[in-house]
N, C-alpha and C positions, 0 to 999 in steps of 0.2 A: 635315336636321332640319326638322320642321314648325314654323312660326312660333308655333303655339299652345303649344308646349312651351318657348318662350323667355320669359325675364323681360322686364319692361317695358324695363329699361335695355339689354338685349341688342337688343331691337327698335329702341330709340332709336339705338344705335350702327349698326345696319344702315341706318336712314334717313339718318343723317349721312353714311354712305359712298355710299349710292345713294338719292336721293329717291323713286325708284319703290317703295321698300319702305314708304312712308308708308301704303299700303293696309293694312298689318298693324296699325297703330295704329287706323285707322278700323274695321277688323274687330273689334278688341278693345273699343273704347270707344263705338262708334256707338250701340248700343242702350242702354248704361248712361247716356250723356249725354242721349240723347233722353228717356229716362224721367225723369231728373233735371229737365230743362227742363219736361216736362209736369206733374211733381209739384210743382214750385216755382211754377208760373204757371197762368194760365187763358187760354192763347192757343190759337189753332187749330193743328191738326197741320201745316198748310202753313207757318205762321209759326215754329213750333218747328223744322221742317226747315230753314228759312232760317237761324235762329239757330245751329243745329247746324253748318251749312256754314260760317258765319262764324267759329264757334269753332274748327273744324278748320283754317281758313286761318290763324288766329292761332297755333295750335299749330305748324303747319308753318313759319310764319315765325320762330318762336321756339324751334325744336327744339334749337338750339345753346345756348340759355340754361338748359335744365333741367340740374340738377346732382343727383348721387347723394345729396346731403345731405338732399334732400326726396324723398319717394316720388313716382314719376311719377303715380300715381293722384291724389295730393293736388294735384300741380302742374296736371294737366289739369282737375280739378274747380275749382281756383281760377280758372283762365282762364274756365271756363264760368260760374262764379259772378259774376265781375267783368263779363263780357260781358252777362249777363242784367240786371245792375244798370244798366249803361250803356244798354242797349236801352230799358229802362223810363224812365230819366232823359230820354233823347232824345225818347221818344214820350209822356211825361207821362201814362202810364196807371197806374192803380192795379192792383197785382198781386192776383190772386185765386188760389185754389187749387182744383184739380180732382183728385179722388181716384178712381183706378181701384180695382177690388176688392182687388188685391194691396196697394196702398198703404194702403187703409183698414184691412185686416186687420193689417198690420204696426204701424200707428200704434195702433190700438185694443188690440192684444195687449200693447203696451208701456206704455200709460197707463191701462188699465182698472182697475188696482188703486187708482187715484185716485178712482174712482167707487163709489157704493154698490152693494150686491148687487142692489137692486131695479131697476137701470137695464138695460133691454133694448138692448144695443148692436148687435143684429142687425136692428133695424127700419130701414126705408128712411128714415123721418123722422129717426132718430138720425144716420144717415149724413149727411143734408143739414145737420143742426145742426152736426156735426163740421166739415163743409166750410165752413160759414159762420163758425164759430168760428176756424178756421185762417186765414180771410181777414181776420178782425178783429184778431187778435193782432199785436203788434209784429213787424216784418219780421225782426229778428234772432232772435226766438223761433221764428218759422216756419222760418227757415233751419236752425236747429240741430235742430228736430224732423224736418224733411225729411232732412237729412244723417244723423242718427243712426238714425231708426226706419224710414225708407223707402229710404235709400241704404246702410244698414248700415255706416256709417263709424265708426271708432273715435274716441275723444276726441282722440287724437294727430292723426289725419287731419283732423278738424274744426278743430282748432287751426291746422294748416298751411293748410287751405283758406281759413279766415276770418281768418287772421293774428291770432289772439287766444290768450292763455295757456290752458293746459289747464284750470286752475281755473275760468276764466271760462266755458268750455264747460259744465262741470258746473252751474255757477250758472245759466247761461242755460237749460239743459234743465229744471232744477227750476222756474225761474220760468215757463218756457213751459208746462209741465204745469199749474201753478197758474193761470196766465192762461187756458188752455184751459178748465179746470174752471169758472172764473168766467163764461166766455162761453157755456157750455152750460147750457141750462135744460131740465131733464127733468120 
């Protein structure tokens, strides 16, 4: 059976039996986590790759800690989320956001109803304003926007990743959209 046909927990069991199977986890989550790092921060590709490697080391070391009570995806994103926070704490850098075309499209498509019809969201200047606004809003707002609209995580998954109640996720998303709108000047 091809490892791509297996569930996350089937792969975890394979890794627990034979650590050489860890490559299956890397294969499944490398690009997803790399995109999450790049969408959540404004760091170089090389620095993001280093962070990703450190995240996979943590995942490998803690593979016996993951439980089926929590989705594996939520568990691995939580590790990534916490590692990014630790990285910026240690390096005392302000996190900024860099949006690629896909990230921008997802975000704009999900928040455009909050803007008037006269706003041209396809202009380069608008994209730069959105990027600046994302960098200015509170970190917890930025996190929920990235997880929900760029990483396409459900409220349940965001709740698991950030360890906050589901109701709080909805509240943070609404506040984040409102805060974004206040930081955008058209």
